[in-house]
N, C-alpha and C positions, 0 to 999 in steps of 0.2 A: 329719484324720481317718485311723485306722487303715487301713494298708494291708499286706496280704498278700501273698504269693507258693505259689501252689496248682499242685497237677498236676493236670491234666486227667485223666489217664489214671486216677491212683487216686480224683480224684471221681468217675469214670464206676463204678469198680469200687465206694466204698461206697456208690452209689447203687443201682447192679442196672440200670440205664439206658443207653443211651448218649444225650449229651446234643448236640444240634441246635441249640438256640437259647438259648446259655448265657447272653448279653447281655439276653435278654428275662425267664430266669428270675430272674436276679438283682435285676433291679428289684423285685422282689415282695420282697425281702430287703433291701429299702435298700440295695442295691449296685451299682455298673459297673464292666465292664471297661476299665482303664488301659493294659493293653501284653500282647503276647505275644513269647514267645521259646522259639520250638519247643513242649513239653509242658506248659510250662510259662504261667502266666497271673497277673497282676499284678491284684489286687483291690481298692479301695477301696472302703471301708465307710463308708456316710453317719450310721450310726446309734451314737452311743457309746456310747449305754444299750443296745446287745445286746452283752454279751462273751461269750454264748455262738455268736456269729457270729467270732469272731478266728480261726478256725482251718478248713481241710479239711472236716474231721470236723465242725463246726458247721451249715458252709454244704451240704453234703452230707446231714444229717439235714433240714435246711431242704427241699433240692429235693425229697427224699422226701415229706415232706408235700404240699410242692404238686403232684408227680405220681404219687400215690394210693398210693406205694410204701411196703409195711409190710416189716419187720425184725424179727425173734424175739431176742429177749434175756433171759439168764438173770438175774432176780434175787435174790441168796440171803435168807435171813431174818434166820439167827444170825450173830452177828461170829463171823470166822477169826482172826481176832487181837484183841490188849489191848495198849495204850499207855499204861503210868501215867507221870502227868505230876506230878512237884515242882514246888516253888517254881522258876521261870524268871527271874523278872525282870521285863525291860522286854519280853519277847515270850511272854505268859502263854498263847495259846492254839495249839493243834493241831488239826486234824481228818485222818482218815486213809480210804481204802479199798483192796479188792483187786479187780484184775480178769484173772480166768483165764482161760488157753486164745487167748493173743492172737497174732500170726502177726503181727512185725513187717518190714517192708522199709528201706532205707537210706531212701530216701522219706517213709515212715512216720514215721521215726524224726523224722528232720529239720524233718517239720512241726509231731511234740509241741512239741520244741523251739522251735520260732515260737511256737507258742501257749503255752507256760510264760512267754518273752523279752517278748511281748507284753501278757501277764496280770500280770508282774511289771513293769511300766513304768508301765500304764494302770491297772486297778484295783487294782495290786498299791501303787502311788505310789513307785515304784524302790525295792521289795522292802520300804517302811516300813510299810504296812499289811497286805501278804500276800506271802508267797513259797512258790516250789511246788517240791519235790524228787520224781524219779523211780526206784525202786531196782528188780534185780531180785529179786523174793520170795522165790524159791527159795532164795537164798544166805542168807537172814536164819535166825536162833536167835532162837526167841520166849523170855521177852515184850519189848517195846522199853519202852526209857524215854526220857522229855524232858524232862532236867533241866540244872542249872548244871552245868558241867564244869571239872573243873582245868584252870587256864593252861596247865599244864605237858605235860599229855597229847595224844597225836600222834596225826597218821593222814596216808596219802597223799594229796592234796587231789585231785580231778580234773582227769584231764589233766596230770598230774605225776607225777613219779617218784620223786620226794625228802618223803621223811618229814617231817612240818612238826609244830611244836606248835603249840597256838592261838595260843598269843601272837606267833610268828610269821608264823602265816597274819597274821593282822592288822597285821604290822608291815612282811610283804615281799611277800606276795603280790597281786598286781593288783586281785584281787575283795576281798580285807581292807582292802584302803587304799581301796578306795571305797565297801565298803559297812560297815565297822567301824565309825562313827559310830551307825548305826541301833543299836547294842548294849547304847552308853555304858557300856563295861567290862567288861560282864558275858563270860559264853562258853556261851550255852547250847548245849546237844547232843542229837541223837538218837540212839541204841544202840541193841543186841540186848545179848545175853549175851555176847559175845564182843571187838565191835567197836561202833568210832565209823561211823555210816551215814552221819553230817552233821552241819555246823557254820550252823545256821541264822541268820538269811539269807544269811549267804556264801557259803558251797559245799559238793559232796556230797564224799564220802570215792572214790576212783579204783575202787574194786575193788564195795561193794556199790552205791554208790550212780551207779551206770552201767546203763543198758541198751543190748542188741544186739539182730542178728536170731535170735541162739539163745534171746531171753529169752524165758520161757513165760508166766509170770504176774508182774504189775506192784503194786507197792504205791508209792500214791499219797499225799505228803504236805502237807499246807500249815499253815505255820504263821502268826504277825501277832498284831494288837494288839488287833486287831475280831474278835468270835469272830462277828459276824454274814458278813462279807466272808471270813471263814477258812471258814466250811461252804460260804460259796455259790460259791468258788475251786474249792473242793476240788468237786461237783457238776458245774462245766463241764467241768474235766480230767477227771476218773475216766469221765462221760460221752464224752467225746472218747476217751482210752483205748481205751473200751470198744466204739467205733466196728470197732476192728483185733482184737475179742477176742467171746468169748461171753459171759461169766458176769461181775458185780459182785456182790461178796461185804462186806458193813458189818464196821468196826473198831470195838471197845468202848473208849471214850477215858475213864480212870478217874482227875480229878480228886479232890483231898481233899475227901470228902463227900459227892460227887455220881459221877455219869457221865452220859456222854451216847454212843450210836450214831452213827455217822457210814457214808455221806452220809446226812440227811432227805431221801427222796426224794416223801416227801408231795407234794400237789398241791391250792393254797388253789382254792376254790370262789367262781366271781363270778355274778350274775344277770344276765344280759344285756335289757334292757325294747327291744322292738323299735318303738316305740313312741317310745322317747326315740331310737333309731337314726334311723328316718326324720324328726322333728325337724332334730338333726344334721344329718342330710347334705341333705336337702331334698326325697329321694325314695323313694318305697318298694321296698327288695332285695328280690328271690327269692331262693329257696334260700339262706337265712343259714345253714343247719348246714352246707351243702358249704365258706361259704367259709370258714367257724371250720375245721372237719377240715384244709382246704388251709391252715391258718395254728398246725398243730397241738393245736388246743384239741379236747376230748373232747367231745362233748354228754349232759349227764346226764337231765336233764329237760328237759320243754318241754310248754306249754300257755298258750292263749290269747295273751299280748302278751309274753310271758316265756320267758328259755330260760336254763336253768342248765349251765357250762358249768366245766371242768376245766382250770386254768390249768398250761401245760407244765413241770415241775420245774423244765427250766431255764432258765426265762424273770425275772429278777431285777428286771423294767424294768415289769411290770403290776401297777400299784397301785390301778386305778381302773375300775369298768365301761366307761369314756369309752377308755381302752388298745384292752379286747377291740373296741370299736366302730369304732377305726381299723385295726385287722389286717383286720375285713372288709370296708373303703372298699378297703383294697392289694389284698386279692385280687381285688375287685370290678374294681378299675382306675381309678384317679384320670382315666384319660385316655377313659375312655367318660362320663366326668361331663360332661353339656350347660352352660356357666357359662351365670349368669344375672345380671341386671344387680339389684342389691339396692332393695328395694322401700323407699326413702327419699322422705321429701320435698325433699330437693336433694342435688344432685351435688357432688362436689367438681372445682374450676375447675383448666386447668391451670395453674401460674405462669410465666408466660411471663419475669416481669421476674426470677427469681431467675435461670433458665437462663440468661439472656442475661448474666446478671453471673460465670455457670461457663462459659459460651462463652468470655468476655473474660480471663478468668485464665489458661486451659488457654491461651490463645491467646498470652497474654505469656510464656508457658514456667514456668509458676508450677505447683507440685505441688499438689493437693488434700488440706486434711487436714480430722478431725472430732473437732472438744476437745470435753468434757462441759459442759453447762450451769450442772451444780453443780459447786461446789469449796468449798475451806473457806477461812470467818471470817478466820482468821490468816492466810491467804496472801493475801487480797484487803483487807487491814485500812485501805488507803489508798481506796479505793472504797465508794462508796454501793452496798448490794447487799440483796437480798430475802431475810432470815433464814428458815430450815427450821424450823418447829416438831417437839421431838421426832427432830431427825435419826438415822438410824440409825448415821452415822457424821460422826467431827469432821473428815474429810476433805471430804464433802458436807454440811456444814451450811447453805451460805449458795447462792443463782441469780445469777453474774455477771451485771454492766451492761456491759460490757464483752469484746470476745471476746479484744484484743491480751495482756492479760496472762497470760490460758491458750495464748496461742502464744508466751512468753518461758519459758511451763514446761515446754512441747514441747520448745522450744531448747534449754532446758537438759538435758534429757533425750534429747537426740540429738546431743550433741559429737561424738561418736565415728562421725558419717556425713559422710562429704565435704562440703568446703562448694566453691560458695555453696549455701546452704538459703533458697532463695525458695519461699513457700507463700501460700495462700490459703486462704479457708473463706468459704461463706455459711452463718450460722447464726443461734441466738434467743439473745437477751440479755434480760434482766427490767430496767425502768427504773422506779421508781414500783411502779404493780401492772401496767402494761403491758407486754405480752411484745411483741417488735418482733425483724426480719429485720434485719442487718448484713453489709456486705462485712467482709472485713479482710484486709490484705497484708502480710507480714511480709519482709523482705529481711536476708541475713547472710551476706557483710558487706556494709555499703552506709552512703549517707548520704544526707541532708534531701533532696539535689539527686535523685538516683537515685527515692525514693520520691515524689517532687511530678512526674517525670518517668512513673511508673506513672499515678498517678493523673490528670494531664493526660490519658494514652493510655484512660482508662475515660470522661473527659469526653467526648474526642472520638467516641468510639465511641458514645455516649448521647445527645449531643448537647445537651450540657448546660453551662452558664459558673459558675465558682463565685469564689470570694474565700477569700484566707486572712485569717485576724484572730488575729496573736498573743495566745497563752493560754496559760497555765500548765495541766500536766496531769499527772497520777501516773506516778513510774515516768519520766516525758520530762524532756529537756535544757531549761531554762527558756531561751527566746531562740532555740531550735532547735526550737520547735515550734508549734501554734496551731490553731484550727478552722476547720472546710470551712465555708462556709455558701455557701448557692444562694437568690438570692431572697430576700435577708436573713433565711432562715431556716438555724436550725444544722444542719449535717446528718453533721457527723463529725470528727475528728480526724486531724493528719500532725506526725510529730516522730521527732526522734532518741531514741534510751531512752538515759538515765540511766546513764554508766560505773559509778556505787557498784551501782547495780542489775542491770547485768551480772556486774559481780565477783561479787557476792553470789549469784547462780544459777547461774555458774560457766560465762557465756556468753564466751569469750574473744577476741571479734569486735564490732567497731562492728555496730551494728541498725537500722536505721528502719524506718517501718512506716506505714500509714494506714490508716481504719476508717470506713465510709460507714454511715448507717441509709436501708436500701434502699426502707424503709415511708415514709419524708421525699421518696424520689422518687416516689411515684405519680402525680403528675401528668402524671410524663412519660413514663407507660407507655404510652399508644396510640403516642405517636411512636417510642417503642422498639420496636414491634412492627414500624415500616414499616422501621427501619431494614437 
């Protein structure tokens, strides 16, 4: 989950109030305090679907809504700048906005840089989908052009003193080396009438692409491969910069044959059914309008069982009325909801047998793992499996009949982890048309003797006697494996894994294992409960 560091002093400045219960208020934003150091507070966000909260500025906006504090801004209607877009290959989209009358401090600049980094890393997918640039608007000479540049054109990269060509930046600059693969040999640049502003998504210029405490007006631009997310990220960043300013003005983007004005601050409207809210929550919530306002919604129409609301423009996560209902319940407080037993004809029973096997596994010093019941027919071709009709993926086109092949696959993906690796799992398998519960213990490095010692311990703890009957099993060494029999009933398998299979899977340590059908031991259940 995203973790951000914020200044408590700056937070109170943006909210306009002293904040005494920060931990309690952050809970309404699905966030919590993870640590404090002086004025700095480390906040962990529990919802990755709310990128508008990935910054001090977004949290301040959310707290103002909760506390009923209103802050007025000016939103210009006419574009104050044009960006002309030529063919730019793999990164075709750009969006921009201008924020005026800003008052920046060193800490607020750090906050905006952190937001830029978090968005680039998360929704921007490490700058592949979107990347962000901030500029001193007063230093620009319009119009701006977003186009492919000459590989030999040059500028001074941000934080550097040396002038470099675009080719040199890709070859020598750390950011060019890190992100150069995203532009696949092309050279997209953003420039004004005189100079290059930036080389998206690599780096800004050192003069125009830098904001300082003396910057009064800021240009925000976002470039990328996904127009929807380019414009969404622009809204989030420009509204965050606006928290330190007074005015937000749009920019006209001129593509060939069409134009767009960004940011689009229009708000979607959603109709909330109060009876459906009552049905989903299980009780009637009074003052729904108050809870909607606390979460940033604007009520535009009400009557009877329906309420019409405007969704905040920065909310990219609201896709259905249920999302609005969730926000109402968050504002109401989940801790105020009285739990009730579901009105069902039956209730589940505690699975003491499975719990006992887990207790034994942990007691033997094993590490519990959980592998998928679904796997690939090609991987399990030596086993009888139940095939999935119309699978979504060939890697998940059957249901396993034994756990131990999945454990070997697990070991093959963890050869970099120090040995010994001793794991166990209580999980489901499908044999025939029946779902059954199995215990599987896999040991590396180990031999048949160690696996049998572990099996003896399980049998002693559960007070059952077994015998081993030699029999071949897929992937196990013939003569070093067999079936486990309890009361003339076959309940499992034990053995050493064949070296050829280990080599095939890239496992270079001997492996032994055993697997038990827990459901076959049900007749011992009452005895186990008293152990």
